[in-house]
N, C-alpha and C positions, 0 to 999 in steps of 0.2 A: 314339807312345810312350815309356814314360818310361822315364827311365837309375834304377836303384836300385842301391847300398854294398851289402856285406852285411862284415860283420864275417865267418872265421869262420877257427875252429885252420886252422896249415897243413895239417897231415894230413887230414885232412878238402878243404882242397879238392885236394890233392890225386890221393885216392885219389874223387876225386869228374872231378876230371881225367880221371884214366884209367877211370874207369865211362863218359861224356860220351867217347871215344876209343874203346872199345868201339864203341859206337852211331854212330859217320863225327860224332857232332855236335859243336858247341861250350857249355863249361859254359854259356854263355847262355839255350845253345838246348832245352839242361834246362832250366836251372830256370827260365824263361819255360812250356814244356809241364811241366810236376809242378804249378806253378803256378796257371794254364786249366782243367788237370785238379779239378785242386783246389777250384775258387770251380765246376765241374759242378757239383762232391759226385761224381767219380770218381777222389778223390786224398786216404786219412787224408787230417784236420787236428794235424798234429802238433809242441805247445805243448812244447819248455821250461818246467817250471813247478818248477824244483828239483829235480825227482825226482834220483833217483842216475846214474853214469853208467855202470852196467848196463845196469840198465833203458834209458835212452834212448838203447845203444849197439844192443836190440834188437830195438827202434822201429824203429830206422837202419834198419838189419839184414831186416827180411819188408818195409819197403815196400821195400827194391832189390831181393832176390827176388822181392816183387808185380812189381816197373815189367819185369824182366828176362823174364818170366815168361810161355810166351806162352794166360794166364787169360784167356780174356774172361767178365768177365763179366755174369749178366744173359743170356746163348747158354743154349736152347734148342734139342737138337739133334731133331731127324728124331728120329719112328719107326725110320728102317729103316739110318739113323747109327748111329743106338743097341746097336740087339739085330743088325749088322752084325756076321756069319759071316767 
């Protein structure tokens, strides 16, 4: 396993640790899980291309919402489940 160092803003680090704690995991496991999903094409690639802070924050918020949801992309429920009354 490779070890990497990241430079991130203090507030991002603090909020990411809170998210990791909410999911009973470590920040390393959270980052590792995202990177593994990204290389499998199951998570969006987010590039910091110098866009404004608001745009970057909105993309990060969207990713956080998708990761914390129970949404399963590509899942098709059975007909009986779809029309369950």
